[in-house]
C-alpha beads as a LAMMPS data file, in Angstrom:
LAMMPS data file: protein, C-alpha beads

335 atoms
334 bonds

1 atom types
1 bond types

-500.0 500.0 xlo xhi
-500.0 500.0 ylo yhi
-500.0 500.0 zlo zhi

Masses

1 110.0

Atoms # bond

1 1 1 325.312 464.186 16.701
2 1 1 326.838 461.901 19.325
3 1 1 330.302 460.683 18.453
4 1 1 330.566 456.977 17.697
5 1 1 333.330 455.212 19.602
6 1 1 335.356 453.061 17.238
7 1 1 338.567 451.054 17.412
8 1 1 340.815 449.758 14.624
9 1 1 341.814 446.090 14.532
10 1 1 344.893 445.460 12.409
11 1 1 347.535 448.166 12.052
12 1 1 349.315 447.238 8.842
13 1 1 349.303 449.595 5.869
14 1 1 345.508 449.779 5.576
15 1 1 344.799 449.771 9.298
16 1 1 347.138 452.717 9.779
17 1 1 345.272 454.592 7.038
18 1 1 341.951 453.762 8.710
19 1 1 343.206 455.260 11.958
20 1 1 344.427 458.377 10.157
21 1 1 341.078 458.909 8.396
22 1 1 338.967 458.177 11.473
23 1 1 340.878 460.854 13.377
24 1 1 339.661 463.365 10.777
25 1 1 335.975 462.402 11.049
26 1 1 334.188 464.706 13.476
27 1 1 331.403 462.223 14.224
28 1 1 333.857 459.462 15.156
29 1 1 335.873 459.020 18.333
30 1 1 338.855 456.822 17.576
31 1 1 339.672 455.273 20.953
32 1 1 342.594 453.024 20.096
33 1 1 344.019 450.165 18.054
34 1 1 344.791 446.477 18.423
35 1 1 347.189 444.280 16.483
36 1 1 348.638 440.851 17.194
37 1 1 351.977 442.600 16.672
38 1 1 352.342 444.894 19.674
39 1 1 355.157 446.741 17.908
40 1 1 352.951 447.603 14.909
41 1 1 350.108 448.683 17.176
42 1 1 352.381 450.926 19.246
43 1 1 353.841 452.569 16.140
44 1 1 350.352 453.321 14.780
45 1 1 349.076 454.543 18.169
46 1 1 352.029 456.859 18.656
47 1 1 351.543 458.362 15.201
48 1 1 347.891 459.182 15.837
49 1 1 347.977 459.927 19.553
50 1 1 345.749 457.060 20.661
51 1 1 346.132 454.058 22.929
52 1 1 346.963 450.434 22.276
53 1 1 344.553 447.739 23.415
54 1 1 346.264 444.637 24.780
55 1 1 343.440 442.384 23.565
56 1 1 340.547 442.473 21.105
57 1 1 338.258 441.923 24.080
58 1 1 339.485 445.150 25.688
59 1 1 338.788 447.035 22.451
60 1 1 335.330 445.519 22.120
61 1 1 334.331 446.469 25.654
62 1 1 335.025 450.172 25.096
63 1 1 333.582 450.706 21.608
64 1 1 330.384 450.697 19.573
65 1 1 332.064 449.839 16.268
66 1 1 335.238 448.332 14.879
67 1 1 337.205 448.932 11.691
68 1 1 338.745 445.603 10.690
69 1 1 341.881 445.655 8.538
70 1 1 343.464 442.295 9.338
71 1 1 344.475 439.746 6.697
72 1 1 341.588 438.373 4.644
73 1 1 341.862 434.913 6.178
74 1 1 341.216 436.420 9.627
75 1 1 338.232 438.582 8.608
76 1 1 335.605 436.056 9.659
77 1 1 337.001 435.235 13.095
78 1 1 337.555 438.865 14.067
79 1 1 334.299 440.218 12.607
80 1 1 332.212 437.397 14.105
81 1 1 333.667 438.091 17.558
82 1 1 332.885 441.809 17.221
83 1 1 329.326 441.167 16.033
84 1 1 328.718 438.641 18.813
85 1 1 329.955 441.266 21.264
86 1 1 327.479 443.853 19.979
87 1 1 329.627 445.977 17.672
88 1 1 328.890 447.215 14.165
89 1 1 331.776 446.421 11.839
90 1 1 333.554 447.893 8.857
91 1 1 335.467 445.100 7.077
92 1 1 338.070 445.634 4.394
93 1 1 337.401 443.864 1.094
94 1 1 336.883 441.044 0.347
95 1 1 334.350 440.569 3.134
96 1 1 335.775 437.115 4.005
97 1 1 337.963 434.423 2.490
98 1 1 335.040 432.088 1.709
99 1 1 331.375 432.320 0.762
100 1 1 330.376 430.193 3.754
101 1 1 332.091 432.614 6.125
102 1 1 330.419 435.616 4.488
103 1 1 326.985 433.971 4.701
104 1 1 327.536 433.272 8.399
105 1 1 328.584 436.878 9.044
106 1 1 325.571 438.313 7.224
107 1 1 323.247 436.003 9.160
108 1 1 324.955 436.849 12.463
109 1 1 324.678 440.597 11.842
110 1 1 320.985 440.199 11.102
111 1 1 320.474 438.110 14.234
112 1 1 322.258 440.644 16.424
113 1 1 320.744 443.700 14.727
114 1 1 324.196 444.970 13.779
115 1 1 325.643 446.542 10.635
116 1 1 328.335 445.355 8.259
117 1 1 329.933 447.669 5.729
118 1 1 332.490 446.219 3.319
119 1 1 335.446 448.340 2.243
120 1 1 334.917 448.390 -1.509
121 1 1 336.647 451.752 -1.679
122 1 1 336.184 452.349 -5.420
123 1 1 332.456 452.911 -4.836
124 1 1 333.569 456.183 -3.269
125 1 1 336.063 457.168 -5.930
126 1 1 335.219 460.604 -7.385
127 1 1 335.021 458.990 -10.851
128 1 1 332.097 456.808 -9.698
129 1 1 330.454 459.510 -7.578
130 1 1 330.440 461.767 -10.673
131 1 1 327.947 459.559 -12.542
132 1 1 325.301 459.576 -9.787
133 1 1 323.235 462.224 -11.578
134 1 1 323.237 460.372 -14.920
135 1 1 321.036 457.551 -16.144
136 1 1 323.290 454.507 -16.131
137 1 1 322.157 451.351 -17.946
138 1 1 325.297 449.752 -19.406
139 1 1 325.036 447.012 -22.001
140 1 1 328.782 446.453 -22.342
141 1 1 331.487 447.130 -19.738
142 1 1 335.238 446.856 -20.144
143 1 1 337.617 447.226 -17.212
144 1 1 341.407 447.163 -16.824
145 1 1 342.930 447.169 -13.349
146 1 1 346.694 446.827 -13.581
147 1 1 349.119 447.285 -10.704
148 1 1 352.815 446.924 -10.056
149 1 1 353.765 443.932 -7.939
150 1 1 353.334 444.345 -4.177
151 1 1 353.811 441.299 -1.904
152 1 1 351.228 442.769 0.523
153 1 1 348.232 441.491 -1.474
154 1 1 349.468 438.070 -2.476
155 1 1 347.765 436.121 0.326
156 1 1 344.811 435.877 -2.101
157 1 1 344.453 435.516 -5.878
158 1 1 344.373 438.670 -7.995
159 1 1 340.612 438.168 -8.435
160 1 1 340.089 438.781 -4.701
161 1 1 342.941 441.265 -4.410
162 1 1 342.165 443.616 -7.320
163 1 1 339.423 442.402 -9.659
164 1 1 336.804 442.301 -6.901
165 1 1 336.766 446.125 -6.897
166 1 1 335.455 446.127 -10.457
167 1 1 333.149 443.167 -9.831
168 1 1 331.470 445.108 -7.027
169 1 1 331.044 448.244 -9.151
170 1 1 329.725 446.263 -12.123
171 1 1 327.158 444.499 -9.924
172 1 1 326.036 447.862 -8.536
173 1 1 325.567 449.288 -12.053
174 1 1 323.990 446.319 -13.843
175 1 1 320.605 445.662 -12.284
176 1 1 320.451 442.022 -13.300
177 1 1 321.605 438.583 -12.195
178 1 1 324.783 436.942 -13.495
179 1 1 323.951 434.017 -15.789
180 1 1 327.339 432.962 -17.172
181 1 1 331.033 433.402 -16.425
182 1 1 334.101 432.480 -18.482
183 1 1 337.597 433.144 -17.177
184 1 1 341.284 432.401 -17.467
185 1 1 344.336 433.352 -15.456
186 1 1 347.872 432.375 -14.505
187 1 1 350.221 432.541 -11.544
188 1 1 353.529 434.194 -12.433
189 1 1 355.325 435.212 -9.243
190 1 1 352.801 434.181 -6.574
191 1 1 351.291 430.852 -5.513
192 1 1 347.922 432.107 -6.811
193 1 1 346.857 433.865 -10.026
194 1 1 348.589 437.182 -10.721
195 1 1 346.773 437.893 -13.997
196 1 1 343.126 437.153 -14.728
197 1 1 340.584 437.924 -17.401
198 1 1 336.891 437.116 -17.384
199 1 1 333.676 437.635 -19.305
200 1 1 330.515 438.041 -17.234
201 1 1 327.098 437.739 -18.871
202 1 1 323.917 439.008 -17.230
203 1 1 320.315 437.905 -17.671
204 1 1 319.383 441.304 -19.168
205 1 1 321.962 440.829 -21.944
206 1 1 324.671 443.051 -20.471
207 1 1 328.258 441.840 -20.792
208 1 1 331.347 442.775 -18.782
209 1 1 334.928 441.977 -19.819
210 1 1 337.215 442.378 -16.833
211 1 1 341.018 442.236 -16.667
212 1 1 343.228 442.424 -13.578
213 1 1 347.001 442.126 -13.186
214 1 1 349.334 442.782 -10.277
215 1 1 352.558 442.423 -12.259
216 1 1 352.150 445.335 -14.644
217 1 1 354.882 447.875 -15.325
218 1 1 352.420 450.760 -15.068
219 1 1 349.332 451.352 -12.963
220 1 1 345.985 451.496 -14.734
221 1 1 342.463 451.490 -13.257
222 1 1 339.936 452.253 -15.980
223 1 1 336.346 451.317 -16.698
224 1 1 334.424 451.943 -19.915
225 1 1 330.628 451.847 -20.043
226 1 1 328.707 451.521 -23.291
227 1 1 324.966 452.088 -23.371
228 1 1 322.420 453.478 -25.820
229 1 1 323.615 456.864 -27.093
230 1 1 326.346 457.001 -24.425
231 1 1 329.997 456.103 -23.933
232 1 1 331.400 456.755 -20.470
233 1 1 335.037 456.322 -19.456
234 1 1 336.119 456.363 -15.819
235 1 1 339.705 456.696 -14.620
236 1 1 339.998 455.617 -10.987
237 1 1 343.616 456.768 -10.752
238 1 1 342.856 460.389 -11.636
239 1 1 339.250 460.307 -10.361
240 1 1 337.925 461.697 -13.649
241 1 1 334.913 460.747 -15.750
242 1 1 334.394 461.609 -19.427
243 1 1 331.059 461.238 -21.177
244 1 1 330.314 461.142 -24.903
245 1 1 326.615 461.388 -25.804
246 1 1 324.426 461.417 -28.876
247 1 1 321.682 464.041 -28.665
248 1 1 318.975 465.134 -31.060
249 1 1 319.461 468.473 -32.850
250 1 1 318.154 471.295 -30.701
251 1 1 318.288 469.251 -27.500
252 1 1 319.901 471.244 -24.646
253 1 1 323.485 470.150 -24.000
254 1 1 324.431 472.485 -21.175
255 1 1 328.186 472.998 -20.991
256 1 1 328.939 469.939 -23.147
257 1 1 331.208 470.457 -26.161
258 1 1 329.721 469.499 -29.535
259 1 1 331.766 467.567 -32.117
260 1 1 329.184 468.052 -34.854
261 1 1 326.513 465.837 -36.434
262 1 1 326.492 462.193 -37.443
263 1 1 323.765 460.550 -39.517
264 1 1 321.536 462.013 -42.215
265 1 1 318.328 464.021 -42.091
266 1 1 315.912 463.392 -39.262
267 1 1 318.098 460.543 -38.022
268 1 1 321.092 462.806 -37.460
269 1 1 322.405 463.425 -33.964
270 1 1 325.038 465.578 -32.347
271 1 1 328.047 464.081 -30.609
272 1 1 328.715 465.991 -27.400
273 1 1 331.479 465.615 -24.843
274 1 1 331.676 466.614 -21.209
275 1 1 333.814 465.857 -18.209
276 1 1 331.456 465.006 -15.378
277 1 1 331.863 467.135 -12.290
278 1 1 333.387 465.006 -9.544
279 1 1 333.281 465.773 -5.825
280 1 1 336.686 466.342 -4.276
281 1 1 336.771 463.696 -1.541
282 1 1 339.219 461.249 -0.042
283 1 1 337.557 457.929 -0.881
284 1 1 338.688 456.115 2.282
285 1 1 337.732 458.941 4.605
286 1 1 334.377 459.317 2.839
287 1 1 333.455 455.628 3.078
288 1 1 334.427 455.510 6.764
289 1 1 332.419 458.681 7.426
290 1 1 329.383 457.102 5.770
291 1 1 329.869 453.984 7.894
292 1 1 329.884 456.127 11.043
293 1 1 326.735 457.873 9.776
294 1 1 325.021 454.518 9.170
295 1 1 325.940 453.379 12.699
296 1 1 324.563 456.590 14.223
297 1 1 321.357 456.552 12.174
298 1 1 320.939 452.732 12.118
299 1 1 320.634 452.889 8.339
300 1 1 321.793 450.434 5.674
301 1 1 325.474 450.993 4.809
302 1 1 326.337 452.007 1.235
303 1 1 328.122 448.682 0.652
304 1 1 326.319 446.232 2.905
305 1 1 327.397 442.777 3.976
306 1 1 324.934 441.336 1.464
307 1 1 326.593 443.280 -1.359
308 1 1 330.003 442.160 -0.199
309 1 1 328.742 438.571 -0.246
310 1 1 327.351 438.964 -3.767
311 1 1 330.666 440.287 -5.071
312 1 1 332.482 437.420 -3.355
313 1 1 330.163 434.866 -4.967
314 1 1 330.879 436.210 -8.455
315 1 1 334.611 436.378 -7.670
316 1 1 334.516 432.719 -6.652
317 1 1 332.704 431.812 -9.864
318 1 1 335.592 433.429 -11.741
319 1 1 338.218 431.632 -9.650
320 1 1 336.488 428.289 -10.259
321 1 1 336.458 428.927 -14.009
322 1 1 340.171 429.763 -13.915
323 1 1 340.885 426.540 -12.020
324 1 1 338.873 424.572 -14.583
325 1 1 340.839 426.237 -17.390
326 1 1 344.167 425.418 -15.729
327 1 1 343.166 421.763 -15.210
328 1 1 342.077 421.498 -18.819
329 1 1 345.444 422.823 -20.034
330 1 1 347.330 420.464 -17.716
331 1 1 345.277 417.480 -18.900
332 1 1 345.892 418.376 -22.537
333 1 1 349.618 418.712 -21.861
334 1 1 349.818 415.301 -20.204
335 1 1 348.021 413.535 -23.060

Bonds

1 1 1 2
2 1 2 3
3 1 3 4
4 1 4 5
5 1 5 6
6 1 6 7
7 1 7 8
8 1 8 9
9 1 9 10
10 1 10 11
11 1 11 12
12 1 12 13
13 1 13 14
14 1 14 15
15 1 15 16
16 1 16 17
17 1 17 18
18 1 18 19
19 1 19 20
20 1 20 21
21 1 21 22
22 1 22 23
23 1 23 24
24 1 24 25
25 1 25 26
26 1 26 27
27 1 27 28
28 1 28 29
29 1 29 30
30 1 30 31
31 1 31 32
32 1 32 33
33 1 33 34
34 1 34 35
35 1 35 36
36 1 36 37
37 1 37 38
38 1 38 39
39 1 39 40
40 1 40 41
41 1 41 42
42 1 42 43
43 1 43 44
44 1 44 45
45 1 45 46
46 1 46 47
47 1 47 48
48 1 48 49
49 1 49 50
50 1 50 51
51 1 51 52
52 1 52 53
53 1 53 54
54 1 54 55
55 1 55 56
56 1 56 57
57 1 57 58
58 1 58 59
59 1 59 60
60 1 60 61
61 1 61 62
62 1 62 63
63 1 63 64
64 1 64 65
65 1 65 66
66 1 66 67
67 1 67 68
68 1 68 69
69 1 69 70
70 1 70 71
71 1 71 72
72 1 72 73
73 1 73 74
74 1 74 75
75 1 75 76
76 1 76 77
77 1 77 78
78 1 78 79
79 1 79 80
80 1 80 81
81 1 81 82
82 1 82 83
83 1 83 84
84 1 84 85
85 1 85 86
86 1 86 87
87 1 87 88
88 1 88 89
89 1 89 90
90 1 90 91
91 1 91 92
92 1 92 93
93 1 93 94
94 1 94 95
95 1 95 96
96 1 96 97
97 1 97 98
98 1 98 99
99 1 99 100
100 1 100 101
101 1 101 102
102 1 102 103
103 1 103 104
104 1 104 105
105 1 105 106
106 1 106 107
107 1 107 108
108 1 108 109
109 1 109 110
110 1 110 111
111 1 111 112
112 1 112 113
113 1 113 114
114 1 114 115
115 1 115 116
116 1 116 117
117 1 117 118
118 1 118 119
119 1 119 120
120 1 120 121
121 1 121 122
122 1 122 123
123 1 123 124
124 1 124 125
125 1 125 126
126 1 126 127
127 1 127 128
128 1 128 129
129 1 129 130
130 1 130 131
131 1 131 132
132 1 132 133
133 1 133 134
134 1 134 135
135 1 135 136
136 1 136 137
137 1 137 138
138 1 138 139
139 1 139 140
140 1 140 141
141 1 141 142
142 1 142 143
143 1 143 144
144 1 144 145
145 1 145 146
146 1 146 147
147 1 147 148
148 1 148 149
149 1 149 150
150 1 150 151
151 1 151 152
152 1 152 153
153 1 153 154
154 1 154 155
155 1 155 156
156 1 156 157
157 1 157 158
158 1 158 159
159 1 159 160
160 1 160 161
161 1 161 162
162 1 162 163
163 1 163 164
164 1 164 165
165 1 165 166
166 1 166 167
167 1 167 168
168 1 168 169
169 1 169 170
170 1 170 171
171 1 171 172
172 1 172 173
173 1 173 174
174 1 174 175
175 1 175 176
176 1 176 177
177 1 177 178
178 1 178 179
179 1 179 180
180 1 180 181
181 1 181 182
182 1 182 183
183 1 183 184
184 1 184 185
185 1 185 186
186 1 186 187
187 1 187 188
188 1 188 189
189 1 189 190
190 1 190 191
191 1 191 192
192 1 192 193
193 1 193 194
194 1 194 195
195 1 195 196
196 1 196 197
197 1 197 198
198 1 198 199
199 1 199 200
200 1 200 201
201 1 201 202
202 1 202 203
203 1 203 204
204 1 204 205
205 1 205 206
206 1 206 207
207 1 207 208
208 1 208 209
209 1 209 210
210 1 210 211
211 1 211 212
212 1 212 213
213 1 213 214
214 1 214 215
215 1 215 216
216 1 216 217
217 1 217 218
218 1 218 219
219 1 219 220
220 1 220 221
221 1 221 222
222 1 222 223
223 1 223 224
224 1 224 225
225 1 225 226
226 1 226 227
227 1 227 228
228 1 228 229
229 1 229 230
230 1 230 231
231 1 231 232
232 1 232 233
233 1 233 234
234 1 234 235
235 1 235 236
236 1 236 237
237 1 237 238
238 1 238 239
239 1 239 240
240 1 240 241
241 1 241 242
242 1 242 243
243 1 243 244
244 1 244 245
245 1 245 246
246 1 246 247
247 1 247 248
248 1 248 249
249 1 249 250
250 1 250 251
251 1 251 252
252 1 252 253
253 1 253 254
254 1 254 255
255 1 255 256
256 1 256 257
257 1 257 258
258 1 258 259
259 1 259 260
260 1 260 261
261 1 261 262
262 1 262 263
263 1 263 264
264 1 264 265
265 1 265 266
266 1 266 267
267 1 267 268
268 1 268 269
269 1 269 270
270 1 270 271
271 1 271 272
272 1 272 273
273 1 273 274
274 1 274 275
275 1 275 276
276 1 276 277
277 1 277 278
278 1 278 279
279 1 279 280
280 1 280 281
281 1 281 282
282 1 282 283
283 1 283 284
284 1 284 285
285 1 285 286
286 1 286 287
287 1 287 288
288 1 288 289
289 1 289 290
290 1 290 291
291 1 291 292
292 1 292 293
293 1 293 294
294 1 294 295
295 1 295 296
296 1 296 297
297 1 297 298
298 1 298 299
299 1 299 300
300 1 300 301
301 1 301 302
302 1 302 303
303 1 303 304
304 1 304 305
305 1 305 306
306 1 306 307
307 1 307 308
308 1 308 309
309 1 309 310
310 1 310 311
311 1 311 312
312 1 312 313
313 1 313 314
314 1 314 315
315 1 315 316
316 1 316 317
317 1 317 318
318 1 318 319
319 1 319 320
320 1 320 321
321 1 321 322
322 1 322 323
323 1 323 324
324 1 324 325
325 1 325 326
326 1 326 327
327 1 327 328
328 1 328 329
329 1 329 330
330 1 330 331
331 1 331 332
332 1 332 333
333 1 333 334
334 1 334 335
């Protein structure tokens, strides 16, 4: 397979990781990096043995694709320029700062016949990859994504910084449209919300309760799925997935461990436990490798621009509900 020439735009923490991973991908040829800070770009380039582009235009002229890891507010401008110039783009999450920008990008990519993949990295976490072989039809989802404070993500609210990971996964698992959102949140150390909680209801009756915080003492990234005869718990920190199932007596359980029977007579079922086998992959390297594959094969990326837009729309619904809640509290306090 021909190597795809790709450059990295933005050489902060994430951009440097992108460069590192792209160097490991055999089907990619990392040509160089660009950053508005020449010092940052030179440090990244020296570490990975690549060149520094003096301008985005210079990078665009020499590549077929770009990996964009600039600040969220600059996503649209940089990605639009790359698409207009004929490049396929990988954009870190969230796809853009606003819905309007995301809609324009998706339309532009379609017009130009180019690909957008959004960096919702948790889709490639071993914990999620482990459930691919199972029938997943959750009716209730509970997620907790708690992180210690890091000033690097505070240019956006915690909903766009952290919660959007879980929003994207939930939307990929629940095959139904969102019909109602309730949410609350508060700013503690940042200008925008640092803690948020929401309840998402879907047209098929599924419900998701989602919590995100970036001022927690300990890190936690867990998701729990409840569906008929199944309880599945995913730990995104350890990359492990545990499954508890109810099976009829005599039904094959493979290597699953049985806890015994519940129920009486013909209605009794066995409770079995298993830890789903998870592939041993680096999530960032894997998602970038799949982007390169999509570019080479002209296939739809795993997390397309449209999916990134959908997640952003739901995230904005949550943010609007939080703002409404805050205004309501302020009005009550002033009365």
